[in-house]
N, C-alpha and C positions, 0 to 999 in steps of 0.2 A: 504494500500500500504506500503510495507516495503521499507526501505531506498534503497536497491539495485534495487527496481523496479521503482523508481520514479525520477531518474535523468532525466534532461530535455529531453523530447522526444515528438514526434508527436503523437497525439491521434485523430483518426477520430471518432468523437463522433456521437451520433444519429445513430449508426450502425443499430439499429432496433427501430422502433417507436411503443411502446406498445399501444399508444392511437389510432393507426390506427385500431386496432382489437377490443378493448373493452374500454368502460368507457369514452371516450372523448366526450365532450358535445359541441353542437353548442351554440351560444350566448344566445338563448332563454331558455335554460334548467337551472334549479336550483335544488340544493340538498335539500331534505326535512329536516325540523327541527326534532331533536330527543334529546337524552341525550347530554348535552354539551360535545363538543369534548375533553375538557381538563379533563373530568371525565373518568377514565379508564373503567368504566362500558360501555362506548360508544363502546368499542371493541366488545360487545355482543349485540349491539342495531340493531335489524333486520331492522329498518327503515333507517339506515345510508346508504347514497349513496356518494361515493367518488367524490370529485370535481377535475377534471383534467384541463389541460390548455384549455381555451375557444377558440374555432375555430371561426374565423370571415371570412366573404368575404373580398376581397380586398377593396371594397367600404366601408364596415363597418369599417375596420381598419383605412382607410384614414379619414373617418368622425369622428371617435372616437379620432383621433389624437394620436394613440398609436405609440410608437417608435419601438416596436418589437411585433410580433404576429405570431401565426400559422394561415395561410390563406388557405381557400379552394377555389381553382380555379374553373372557370366554367366547366372544364373537370372533376371535382370532386377530383382531386389530391390535396394533401396537400403540402404546402411550408412554410418554415420559411422565414419571411420577416422582414427587418429592414429599417428604414428611412436613406436615404443618405444625403449628404450635402445640397441638395435642398429640403429636407423634403418630398421626394417621397419614397414610399415603394419599395424596390428592393429585389429579392431573396437573402437569406443569407445562406452561407455554413459554418457550424460550424466546424471549423478546429482548434483544441485546442492544446496548449502547457501548461503543468502543471508547476506551480512554487509556491513559498510561504513557503515551508518547507525546506527539505534537500538541495535543489539546490540553494536557495537564502537567507535563514534565518540562516543557520549554519555559525558560525564564525562572526556574526555581521549583521548589516543591509545592504541590497542590495541597489544599485542605481537603483531604479525602473524606473527612467527616461531613463536610458540606456537600461535596460531590455525591457521595453515596446516599446522603439523606434525600437529595433530589431524585436519585435513581429509585429509591424506595417509593417515593410519591408517584413516580411514573410506572411502577410495577415492572421495572426493567431488570435484566440480568447484566452483570458487569462483564464486558468483553475486555479484559485487562491485558494490555500489550506489555510484554517483557522481552528482554533480549537474553540470549544465552549467557552473556557476561554478567547479567544481574544475579545469576544463581551460581555461576562458576567463574569467578573473576580471574582465577589462576588455574592452570591445568590440574585437575584432580582435587582442587580446594573448593568445596561447595559451601556457600554461605546463603542461607535462606532468610536472613534477617529482614530484607526488604519485602520479599513475598509474604513472609509471616505477618508483617505489619499490615499488608493489604488484606490478607485473609481475615485477620482479627477485626479490622475496621468494617469489612463487608459483613462479617458475622454479627457485629453490633447493630447493624442496620437491617438485619434479616435478609441479606442479599446472597445470591448465588454467583459464582465466578466461573467463567471459562477463560483459561489462559490463551492469549494469542502469542505464540512463542516465535520470535524472530531468531532465525539461525544465520541469516545474512545481515549485512550492515550497509546502509545507504550513506552516501557522502554528505547528506543534509541532516544528520542526526547529531547536533552539537551537544546534546545531553548525554551522549555516550563518548567513550574514548575513541579516538580516530582508529580506523581499521588497521593502520600500520602498527598500532600499539596493542591490538587484541591478539591474545595468544592463539586462538583457534584459527586465525587466518595466517599465522606465521609459524606454524608448527614444523614445517619442513621446507627450508630454504637452502638451495644449493646453487652455487655459481651465479647468484643473482636471480635465479628462477624460483618462484614460489609454488611449490607442489601442493600446498594446502588449499589453494583456491582454484576455481574453474578458470581455464584458460580460454579467452575469447578470441575468435577469429574475425578479422575485419575484411571488408570488400577488396582491399588491395593485397590480401593474402597474408598480411602480418598477423601474428598471434601474440597477444599480450600475456605475459607470464609473471607479472608482478602487479602489486597494487598501484604503484606510482604510474605505470603506463596506463592502466585502466582509468585512473583519475585524469591523466593528461588527455586521454581520448574522450573526455567528457562522458564516460559511462556513469551511471547513477549509483551503482552498488557493487559490493563484493559478495560473491556466492562461495560458500565452502565447497570443496570437492568431495561430494558424498562418496565417490569411488575410491578415494584414498583410504586404505585400510585403517589407518590410525585416526583419521577424521571420522569415518563411519563408526568405528568402535567407540569413540568418545561421544558421538551423538546418542548411540544406544545407551551408554552409561548415564549420560545426562538425563535422557528421558526417563530412564528407570529411577533415578534419584528423585526427579521432580514428581513423578506419579506416586512413588512410595510416600513421599513427604505429606501429600494431601489426599491420599486414598481414603482415609477415614475422617476427613475434616468435617464432612457434612456441609461444607460451603463450596468447595471446588467440585464442579460437576463435569469437567472435561477440558479438552485442550484443542486449539487449532494448531496443528503441527506445521510450523513455518508460515510464511506470508508471501504468496506468489513465489514460492521457492520450489523449483524443479531443476531443469536446466536453465541457464541464463537466457534471457531474450535480448541481450545486448549484442552489438556488432552484427556480423553476418551470420555467425554460427557459434555454438558452444556445445560441449566442453571439449577442448583439445588437450587437456591434461594427460600426461602419459598413463596415469592410472586408469583413466576412463577409456583410453584407447586400448589398454590391455584387456579391460572388461569387454570391449567391443570384439576383440579377437576371440576371446573365450566364448562369447555369445554366438559368434558366427560358426564356431566349431560345433556348438551344441545344437543350433537351430538349422544350420545349412542355409541361413538367410544372410544377405549382405546389406540390407537396407539400414542406413544410418538412422533414419527417422524411426523405423520400427524398433531398432535397438533402444533408442532413447525412451520410447513409450514403454517398453518392457522394463527398463531400468527404473523409471519413475514409479511404476507399479510395484516393482520389487522393493525399492527403498521404503515406500510408504506402507506397504503391507508389513514390513518388519518394524517400522516405527510404531504403527498402531498396535502391533502385537506386544512389543515391550511395554507399552503403556498399560495395556490390559492385563499383563501378567501381574502388575502391582495394583491396578485399579480396575477390576473387571466390570464394574457397573457404570463407570463414567463413559462418556462418549468422546470420540475423536473426530476431528474435522480437518479438511483442507479447503482452500478457497481458490476459485478461478482467477486467472490473470485478467481482471477486468471483464471476464466473460468472453474474451476474444477467441480462445481456442474452442470453447463450447459453441461459438457461433459458426465454426467451421472454417475459420480463416487459416488457410494452408501455411502461410509464412510463419505464423506464430506457433502453429502445431509442429512444423518441422524444426523450429528452434528449440522449443521447450519440451517436446515429448509428451504433451498433454492435449486432450480433447474431451469430448463429452463422455467418453467411456472411462476416463481416469478414476472418477469417484467410485465407480462400481469395481473396476479391476484392481484398484489399490487396496480395496477392502476397508477403507476408512468408513466410519459410521455415518457421517453426515456431510453435506455440502454447506459450507459457509458462504455468505453472499459476497459477491464482487461483480455485480451486473450493472453496467453503466450505459447511459445513452438510450436514444430511441430505438436502436437496433437490438436492444437486449431481448426483445421478443424472440429473436432467433435462438437464443440460449434455450428457452423453454421448449421450442419445437425440437431441437436436436436432442435434448435430454429426454423428451417424451419418446423419441424413436429408440433411444438406448434402453429405457426402462420398460417400454412396450407394455404398459398396463393401463389402458385407457388414456388418462392424461396425468401430468405431473400433479395437478390439483387433486386428482383422485388419490394419488400416492400420499400427498400431504394429509388428506382426510384420513386415509388408512393408518397413518402413523399417529396423528394427534387425537383422533376421536376415541 
């Protein structure tokens, strides 16, 4: 989300629930053991089965004493449910307002008591934006003091939180340390080349291999190289730590994993990092295919199916989301699909639980049409009703 896109606004989340169609498990299902999920080789493990949010009956949810759950009603429809002040599960409509970055962190600390009091009056859910460095300022050194304070303030105002977790960094985030100073983007630098970030290819054939070049090229952001085994392992570790921290909080109900984060949409193409190219070679061997675009789509689905799984291993009843890149891949725009490896099928095939909103402009109607074709169950509105009713 760029700055101009994220000023405080309403977001009707859970616009489409991918787990309705594929991958969502009832409480009795378990994913098989395979290659450890923090090993990047697990991306190619045929025995891997993604773990999505566990569906419970209302009786099971009440007996398990969970504060938030996806419940299958006797009529087979799904509902998000949360406990009220009397510890009774009630239907929960996820109506979110974003905060935490440009709108409340720029220019100093916000009075979140005041902000969350207003959220409470509006009946909103807090879509709180945090950066990886907010919870892991140094490699392996986790500090949850900031997020703990947000959770405690939200709890005081009887609000629920969905984390919007940035793993990339934009050059217009003055409230964060510069990306040149962030350890996760500088974990592996050799001969001036930065192997920890996605390498962007430009129209003239040049490939940027460091942050300074991308900044000089007027790119907007730095993406971590998910294909780097050490970056990938640390993302898995970080997601596990964050989900475990708030699995039983009663306040955190889920996470949006990343923000417009797949393959970079900058330059002519991405990602030309050697680690990504090595995965491409392995993918070609396994599939017999040679399409760079299809490889990217498979990798995005593999990454996020693993990310959602590690979250649910610690927080099985919370929901995970990813968001479209302004809705452009979902509209079928080939250029952005080829760059990012995402389209209208990504939400289903990555096994995340829900689609978070990012649909802009008058052409956003194309998003609905293309998603309708993917989910192929009357209309997306019908899917919405099936989930929320």
